[in-house]
Backbone as ProteinMPNN parsed JSONL, in Angstrom:
{"seq_chain_A": "MGVQRYADTLMILADLLEDDSDNFVIFCIMYYCIFMLKNYLSTQELWKNSLPSKTSAIDEEILVAKGS", "coords_chain_A": {"N_chain_A": [[-14.128, 5.701, 10.095], [-13.281, 9.163, 9.105], [-12.925, 10.707, 5.778], [-10.75, 12.535, 5.78], [-9.246, 11.646, 7.865], [-8.106, 9.398, 6.793], [-6.76, 10.67, 4.605], [-4.922, 12.079, 6.002], [-3.393, 9.919, 7.246], [-2.446, 8.715, 5.07], [-0.409, 10.621, 4.427], [1.373, 10.415, 6.747], [2.152, 7.72, 6.301], [3.432, 7.674, 3.87], [5.636, 9.018, 4.573], [6.948, 7.201, 6.355], [7.242, 4.983, 4.53], [9.266, 6.033, 2.848], [11.38, 5.761, 4.525], [11.59, 3.07, 4.876], [11.304, 1.213, 2.283], [10.718, -1.377, 1.762], [8.89, -2.293, 3.65], [6.173, -4.204, 4.196], [3.745, -3.973, 5.789], [3.312, -1.385, 6.054], [2.947, -0.821, 3.442], [0.555, -2.12, 2.85], [-1.365, -1.018, 4.472], [-1.038, 1.674, 3.55], [-2.434, 1.119, 0.928], [-4.83, 0.131, 1.61], [-5.885, 2.576, 2.628], [-5.951, 4.292, 0.494], [-7.855, 2.962, -1.173], [-10.014, 3.253, 0.566], [-10.543, 5.781, 0.211], [-11.514, 5.862, -2.303], [-10.116, 6.106, -4.483], [-9.777, 4.506, -6.9], [-8.212, 4.025, -9.147], [-5.599, 4.86, -8.522], [-5.061, 3.053, -6.482], [-4.918, 0.596, -7.824], [-2.758, 1.129, -9.395], [-0.724, 1.339, -7.454], [-0.838, -1.145, -6.435], [0.085, -2.658, -8.742], [2.656, -1.575, -9.356], [4.061, -1.006, -6.874], [4.486, -2.911, -5.103], [6.391, -4.273, -2.448], [9.165, -6.301, -3.303], [11.141, -7.65, -1.955], [10.542, -8.745, 0.568], [9.992, -10.674, 3.279], [7.384, -11.064, 4.325], [5.605, -11.527, 2.164], [3.498, -13.685, 0.718], [2.437, -16.644, -1.121], [-0.154, -16.054, -1.967], [-0.461, -13.442, -2.434], [1.592, -12.915, -4.262], [0.313, -14.119, -6.545], [-2.027, -12.692, -6.766], [-0.929, -10.346, -7.549], [0.092, -10.764, -9.959], [2.52, -11.925, -10.437]], "CA_chain_A": [[-13.017, 6.778, 9.986], [-13.547, 9.912, 8.03], [-12.082, 10.828, 4.716], [-9.714, 13.357, 6.146], [-8.153, 10.64, 8.564], [-7.433, 8.485, 5.71], [-5.777, 11.447, 3.827], [-3.938, 12.288, 7.046], [-2.743, 8.552, 7.506], [-1.479, 8.46, 3.986], [0.765, 11.467, 4.439], [2.184, 9.694, 7.513], [2.529, 6.307, 5.746], [4.321, 7.953, 2.767], [6.871, 9.459, 5.218], [7.384, 5.995, 6.883], [7.586, 4.304, 3.363], [10.335, 6.638, 2.3], [12.366, 5.39, 5.347], [11.516, 1.712, 4.789], [10.506, 0.992, 1.33], [10.288, -2.7, 1.642], [7.963, -2.633, 4.62], [4.859, -4.843, 3.564], [2.816, -3.69, 6.483], [3.224, 0.13, 5.746], [2.286, -0.728, 1.868], [-0.909, -2.672, 2.853], [-2.083, -0.009, 5.27], [-1.419, 2.671, 2.505], [-3.155, 0.477, -0.067], [-6.201, 0.299, 2.21], [-6.366, 4.057, 2.814], [-6.317, 4.877, -0.843], [-8.931, 2.3, -1.494], [-11.144, 3.73, 1.241], [-10.663, 7.258, -0.336], [-12.298, 5.65, -3.389], [-9.287, 6.4, -5.488], [-9.342, 3.215, -7.327], [-7.017, 3.893, -10.232], [-4.381, 4.837, -7.885], [-4.96, 1.805, -5.763], [-4.402, -0.334, -8.881], [-1.368, 1.458, -9.777], [0.165, 1.084, -6.389], [-0.661, -2.587, -6.322], [1.019, -3.33, -9.713], [4.071, -1.037, -9.398], [4.852, -0.682, -5.632], [4.493, -4.163, -3.99], [7.838, -4.618, -2.092], [9.493, -7.582, -3.712], [12.137, -8.104, -1.133], [10.029, -8.893, 1.932], [9.494, -12.179, 3.682], [6.042, -11.117, 4.541], [4.858, -11.755, 0.878], [3.088, -15.075, 0.553], [2.04, -17.061, -2.464], [-1.348, -15.457, -2.434], [-0.139, -11.987, -2.728], [2.138, -12.852, -5.637], [-0.463, -14.441, -7.529], [-2.972, -11.525, -6.829], [-0.084, -9.209, -8.176], [0.403, -11.401, -11.225], [3.831, -12.135, -10.728]], "C_chain_A": [[-13.409, 7.825, 8.81], [-12.565, 10.125, 6.945], [-10.715, 11.586, 5.144], [-8.765, 12.553, 6.987], [-7.462, 9.854, 7.759], [-6.4, 9.394, 4.958], [-4.643, 11.696, 4.71], [-3.103, 11.099, 7.329], [-1.94, 8.433, 6.409], [-0.206, 9.509, 4.1], [1.951, 10.801, 5.481], [2.848, 8.506, 6.881], [3.685, 6.565, 4.685], [5.586, 8.383, 3.36], [7.56, 8.196, 5.722], [7.897, 5.162, 5.594], [8.958, 4.741, 2.732], [11.533, 5.991, 3.284], [12.609, 3.822, 5.204], [10.735, 1.255, 3.597], [10.163, -0.424, 1.081], [9.362, -3.302, 2.848], [6.551, -2.93, 4.08], [3.678, -4.213, 4.234], [2.265, -2.256, 6.106], [2.41, 0.028, 4.255], [0.786, -1.207, 2.054], [-1.82, -1.643, 3.424], [-2.351, 1.101, 4.242], [-2.351, 2.161, 1.332], [-4.575, 0.573, 0.34], [-6.706, 1.687, 2.43], [-6.679, 4.597, 1.454], [-7.576, 4.283, -1.357], [-10.186, 3.014, -0.869], [-11.446, 5.172, 0.815], [-11.26, 7.246, -1.612], [-11.39, 6.055, -4.661], [-8.695, 5.092, -6.138], [-8.314, 2.954, -8.389], [-5.734, 3.952, -9.408], [-3.91, 3.569, -6.902], [-4.435, 0.629, -6.767], [-3.153, -0.222, -9.254], [-0.459, 1.218, -8.779], [0.343, -0.415, -6.185], [0.255, -3.224, -7.423], [2.507, -2.984, -9.554], [4.87, -1.065, -8.192], [5.009, -1.654, -4.665], [5.976, -4.299, -3.773], [8.011, -6.186, -2.649], [10.406, -8.218, -2.926], [11.644, -8.338, 0.311], [9.584, -10.356, 2.141], [8.241, -12.303, 4.106], [4.994, -11.587, 3.419], [4.603, -13.305, 0.915], [2.538, -15.395, -0.866], [0.845, -16.434, -2.912], [-1.094, -14.037, -2.996], [0.518, -12.056, -4.131], [1.286, -13.24, -6.692], [-1.493, -13.354, -7.829], [-2.208, -10.352, -7.622], [-0.066, -9.578, -9.683], [1.767, -11.621, -11.584], [4.214, -13.483, -10.853]], "O_chain_A": [[-13.8, 7.417, 7.716], [-11.406, 9.756, 7.131], [-9.642, 11.115, 4.768], [-7.555, 12.74, 6.858], [-6.274, 9.606, 7.967], [-5.284, 8.944, 4.698], [-3.492, 11.562, 4.293], [-1.961, 11.368, 7.699], [-0.773, 8.079, 6.579], [0.928, 9.108, 3.84], [3.135, 10.677, 5.168], [4.068, 8.365, 6.97], [4.686, 5.853, 4.608], [6.621, 8.156, 2.732], [8.771, 8.118, 5.516], [9.022, 4.672, 5.684], [9.685, 3.921, 2.17], [12.611, 5.734, 2.749], [13.731, 3.357, 5.402], [9.567, 0.91, 3.778], [9.334, -0.677, 0.207], [9.133, -4.502, 2.996], [5.849, -2.047, 3.587], [2.693, -3.899, 3.566], [1.08, -1.995, 5.897], [1.413, 0.704, 4.0], [-0.11, -0.664, 1.407], [-2.921, -1.417, 2.922], [-3.49, 1.495, 3.994], [-3.057, 3.03, 0.822], [-5.436, 1.017, -0.419], [-7.917, 1.907, 2.409], [-7.655, 5.334, 1.314], [-8.364, 5.016, -1.956], [-11.179, 3.325, -1.526], [-12.537, 5.681, 1.07], [-11.564, 8.311, -2.151], [-11.918, 6.299, -5.746], [-7.544, 4.674, -6.008], [-7.684, 1.904, -8.511], [-4.852, 3.118, -9.615], [-2.76, 3.214, -6.643], [-3.572, -0.168, -6.4], [-2.426, -1.195, -9.452], [0.667, 0.872, -9.136], [1.415, -0.912, -5.839], [1.046, -4.13, -7.16], [3.416, -3.812, -9.596], [6.099, -1.131, -8.238], [5.535, -1.441, -3.572], [6.749, -4.423, -4.723], [7.183, -7.079, -2.469], [10.551, -9.42, -3.145], [12.434, -8.091, 1.223], [8.957, -11.046, 1.338], [7.797, -13.431, 4.315], [3.838, -11.941, 3.653], [5.535, -14.076, 1.142], [2.234, -14.504, -1.659], [0.696, -16.231, -4.117], [-1.622, -13.665, -4.044], [0.088, -11.374, -5.061], [1.481, -12.719, -7.791], [-1.811, -13.105, -8.992], [-2.843, -9.512, -8.26], [-0.205, -8.706, -10.541], [2.196, -11.549, -12.736], [5.381, -13.771, -11.116]]}, "name": "protein", "num_of_chains": 1, "seq": "MGVQRYADTLMILADLLEDDSDNFVIFCIMYYCIFMLKNYLSTQELWKNSLPSKTSAIDEEILVAKGS"}
């Protein structure tokens, strides 16, 4: 997938995340797209600050990786 497709996908995901801010799947896909765009600092910030906390999809490994 080209860089432009990741950027386009991020715009769509941002809109979806506004509608459902606790959707863990949207968050993970957004995280992946930012990582693939090699914007590692933003990826790290997103991971630390934006991980939905009220989702049943979070498992123990995710919480450990986040540092919670």
